[in-house]
C-alpha positions in Angstrom: 64.9 205.2 52.3 64.0 201.9 53.3 63.4 198.6 51.4 62.8 195.1 52.9 65.7 192.9 52.1 66.8 189.4 53.0 69.6 188.9 55.4 72.0 188.3 52.6 71.0 189.6 49.1 71.8 187.6 46.2 73.9 189.7 43.8 75.8 189.7 40.6 78.3 192.3 39.6 78.8 192.8 35.9 82.2 194.7 35.5 84.8 195.8 33.3 87.3 195.4 36.1 89.7 198.4 36.6 90.4 200.6 39.6 87.0 201.4 41.2 85.5 198.4 39.7 87.8 196.3 41.9 87.0 198.3 45.0 83.4 197.7 44.1 84.1 194.1 43.9 86.1 194.0 47.3 82.9 195.4 48.9 80.7 192.8 47.2 82.9 190.0 48.3 83.6 191.1 51.9 80.4 192.8 53.1 78.3 190.3 54.9 74.9 191.5 53.6 76.1 190.6 50.0 75.8 187.0 48.7 77.9 187.7 45.4 76.8 184.8 43.1 78.8 185.7 40.1 81.2 188.2 38.6 80.3 188.5 34.9 82.7 190.2 32.6 82.1 192.6 29.9 84.2 194.8 27.4 85.3 198.2 28.9 87.9 200.1 30.7 91.0 198.1 29.8 91.8 195.1 27.5 89.6 192.1 28.2 92.4 189.9 29.2 93.4 192.5 31.7 90.1 192.8 33.2 90.0 189.0 33.7 93.4 189.2 35.4 92.3 192.3 37.6 89.1 190.2 38.6 91.0 187.1 39.7 93.6 189.4 41.5 90.8 191.0 43.3 89.4 187.8 44.5 92.8 186.9 45.7 93.1 189.8 47.7 89.7 189.6 49.2 90.5 186.0 50.4 87.5 184.6 48.1 89.5 182.9 45.4 87.4 179.8 44.3 84.6 181.0 46.1 82.8 183.1 43.4 82.8 182.3 39.7 84.1 184.6 36.9 82.1 184.4 33.7 83.1 185.9 30.4 80.9 188.0 28.4 81.0 190.4 25.4 84.3 191.5 24.1 82.6 194.1 21.9 79.8 196.5 21.8 76.6 195.7 20.0 77.7 197.9 17.0 81.1 196.2 17.2 84.4 197.4 18.4 85.8 198.6 21.8 86.2 202.0 23.4 88.9 201.7 26.3 89.8 204.1 29.0 93.4 203.1 29.7 94.3 206.6 29.7 92.4 206.8 33.0 93.2 203.6 34.5 96.5 202.4 33.1 96.0 198.6 33.5 93.6 198.9 36.2 95.5 197.7 39.3 98.8 199.7 39.2 100.9 196.9 37.9 100.1 194.4 40.5 100.1 190.9 39.4 98.1 187.9 40.6 99.8 184.7 42.0 97.2 182.5 41.2 96.2 180.6 37.9 92.5 180.3 38.5 90.6 180.2 35.1 87.2 181.6 34.4 84.0 179.5 34.6 83.1 177.6 31.3 79.6 179.1 31.4 79.3 182.3 29.5 77.9 185.4 31.2 74.9 185.8 29.6 74.1 182.1 30.6 74.9 182.7 33.9 72.8 185.8 34.2 69.8 184.0 32.7 70.3 181.0 35.0 70.8 183.0 38.2 67.6 185.2 37.3 65.8 182.0 37.2 67.3 180.5 40.5 66.8 183.6 42.3 63.8 185.1 40.6 62.3 188.1 42.3 65.4 188.2 44.6 68.2 188.9 42.4 70.1 192.2 42.4 72.4 193.0 39.3 74.9 195.8 39.5 76.1 196.9 36.3 79.3 198.9 36.5 80.5 198.6 33.1 79.0 199.1 29.6 75.6 197.3 29.5 76.4 194.7 26.7 75.8 191.5 28.5 72.4 192.6 29.9 71.3 193.5 26.4 72.3 190.3 25.0 70.4 188.6 28.0 67.2 190.7 27.2 67.5 189.7 23.6 68.2 185.9 24.3 65.1 185.8 26.8 62.4 188.6 26.9 61.4 187.3 30.5 64.9 188.1 32.0 64.3 191.5 33.1 61.2 190.7 34.8 62.8 188.2 37.1 65.5 190.7 38.3 64.4 192.3 41.8 66.6 195.4 41.0 69.1 196.6 38.6 71.7 199.2 39.8 73.4 201.1 36.8 76.4 203.2 37.0 76.1 205.2 34.0 75.0 208.6 32.4 74.7 212.0 33.8 71.7 214.1 35.1 73.0 217.4 33.9 74.3 216.4 30.6 78.0 216.6 31.7 80.3 213.5 30.6 83.4 212.2 31.3 84.7 210.9 28.0 82.9 213.4 25.6 81.6 216.7 26.8 78.2 215.0 26.8 78.6 211.4 27.2 79.6 209.1 30.5 81.8 206.4 29.7 79.7 203.3 30.4 76.9 204.7 28.3 79.2 205.7 25.5 81.0 202.5 25.4 77.9 200.7 24.0 75.2 203.2 23.4 72.9 200.6 21.8 73.1 198.4 24.6 72.3 201.1 27.1 69.1 202.2 25.0 67.9 198.3 25.1 68.5 198.0 28.9 67.1 201.3 29.9 63.9 200.4 27.9 63.5 196.8 29.2 60.8 196.0 31.8 63.0 195.6 35.0 60.7 195.9 38.0 63.2 198.5 39.6 66.1 200.3 38.0 68.4 202.8 40.1 70.8 205.2 38.1 73.9 206.2 40.0 75.1 208.9 37.6 78.5 210.6 36.9 77.4 214.2 37.4 76.5 215.8 39.5 76.3 212.8 42.0 79.7 211.1 41.8 81.5 214.3 41.5 79.9 215.6 44.8 79.0 212.6 46.7 81.7 209.8 45.7 85.1 211.4 45.8 88.1 210.3 47.8 90.3 213.4 48.4 94.1 213.0 49.5 93.3 213.0 53.1 90.9 210.0 52.8 93.3 208.1 50.7 96.1 208.8 53.0 94.0 207.3 55.9 93.4 204.2 53.7 97.0 204.0 53.3 97.8 204.0 57.0 95.7 200.8 57.6 98.4 198.9 56.3 96.5 195.8 55.4 96.7 193.7 52.1 93.6 195.1 51.0 94.6 198.7 51.6 97.7 198.5 50.0 96.0 196.9 46.9 93.6 200.0 47.1 96.2 202.5 47.0 98.3 201.2 44.2 95.2 200.4 42.0 93.7 203.8 42.9 97.0 205.9 41.9 96.5 206.2 38.2 92.8 207.3 38.3 93.4 209.6 41.4 96.1 211.5 39.4 94.0 211.6 36.3 91.0 213.1 38.1 93.0 215.5 40.2 94.8 216.6 36.8 91.2 217.3 35.4 89.9 219.3 38.1 88.4 216.6 40.5 89.1 216.6 44.1 90.3 213.3 44.5 89.5 209.8 43.0 86.0 209.0 41.8 84.0 205.9 43.2 80.7 205.5 41.5 81.1 201.9 41.3 81.7 201.3 44.7 78.7 203.6 45.5 76.6 201.4 43.1 77.3 198.1 45.0 76.7 200.0 48.4 73.3 201.2 46.9 72.3 197.6 46.3 73.1 196.1 49.7 72.6 199.2 52.2 69.7 201.5 50.8 70.5 203.9 53.6 73.3 205.4 51.4 70.8 206.8 49.4 69.7 210.1 50.7 67.5 211.3 47.7 66.3 209.8 44.5 63.6 210.9 41.9 61.7 208.8 39.3 62.8 209.7 35.9 62.4 208.9 32.2 65.7 208.7 30.2 66.6 209.0 26.4 69.8 207.7 25.3 71.0 209.9 22.6 72.1 207.5 19.6 73.2 209.9 16.8 75.4 213.1 16.3 77.8 214.8 18.4 75.9 214.1 21.6 75.9 210.3 20.9 76.0 208.7 24.3 74.3 211.3 26.3 71.5 210.8 28.6 68.7 213.2 28.3 66.7 212.8 31.8 63.6 214.2 32.7 61.1 213.8 35.7 58.8 210.9 35.0 55.2 212.0 34.1 53.7 208.5 35.2 54.6 205.7 37.5 58.2 204.7 36.6 60.4 201.9 37.7 63.3 203.9 36.8 64.8 206.3 39.5 67.8 208.3 39.5 70.0 208.7 42.8 70.2 212.5 43.3 72.0 212.6 46.7 74.1 210.0 48.5 75.8 209.7 51.9 79.5 210.1 51.0 80.5 209.7 54.5 78.7 206.2 54.8 80.3 205.3 51.5 83.8 206.1 52.9 83.1 204.4 56.1 81.9 201.2 54.3 85.0 201.1 52.1 87.3 201.9 55.0 85.8 199.1 57.1 86.4 196.5 54.2 89.9 197.8 53.6 90.6 197.5 57.3 89.3 194.0 57.3 86.7 194.4 59.8 84.0 192.7 57.8 
C-alpha cells in the first residue's frame, strides 16, 4: 500500500515510555524519514516520573538529547486514577539510569499537540502508543484539532476480543476507556489501528533468536534494548507468547513506512464502557466510507529489519 509522503514526516509520539515504547522512540529518533517534533508524556505503563526518566534515557542513548522536547501531559485518566503495568515492564528500562539532568519543556503536552497541529496542518502524524488521555484533552480544548492532523496511528484494542489486561480489554484502551471512546469518535481524516490481537501476536513478536541477534550487535543501543526488553520478554514467554511483543515500534513504522502494512480494512469501533467487558473494542467492517482502518496484516520481517538497522547504528 502506498501513500504520498514528504521527504521527512513531521511526527509526534504520545507515549507512556516503557520497554517497547522506548524502542518505538529509538525508531522515531533515528530513522531519517521521521522528523520527530515532540514527545508527549501520558499516564500509563509505569509511574509517571519513571516514564519521564525513561524518555530522557532513550534520548540519551539515541544521541538526540536536547534535539526533541519532552512535554508532560495527563497523570490520570479522564475518570481519575491510574492503572499501571509494572508487572509486565518493571521500571521499563531494566534498571538502567540516565546520566543527564535534562528537564521537560515547560509547555504542557496538550498545548504542544495543538500548536504543532497548527504549525503542520495537514502534514502532522501522531503516533499514540499509550492511553489516549492527552488526545482526548486536546479534542476537548479545540474541536478543530482532529481535522488538522494528517494521520493518527493508535496502538490499541483487539480485532478478535482478546485482551492483555483483562480477558476482553487491551491495556491502552482499558487504562482510559473514556478517552479512547472520545478519540475514536473524533473527526480525524485518517486513523489507523495497530491492535494487540491477532496482529501483534502474529506479526510483531521478537523471539529468542531475534533478541540474541540484537544482543550480538554490541552497540550502546542494542545493549539498551536487551536490558529494557528482558522483563517483558520473560513475562510474555511465561504467558504463552513466543517472545517479546513490539506493537509500539510497529505503530511508529506504520506512520513512516506504509510498506510495512500488508493488509488493512475499513472498520467501525465501539469502545465498551461498562460491565465486565469494559475496555473491549467491538470492531466491525464499515458499512460506509470510513476514515478508520485496522491493520490486519503487517510485514514482521520488515519491522525486525528496521529495528535491527537502528540498533546497529546504520541509520
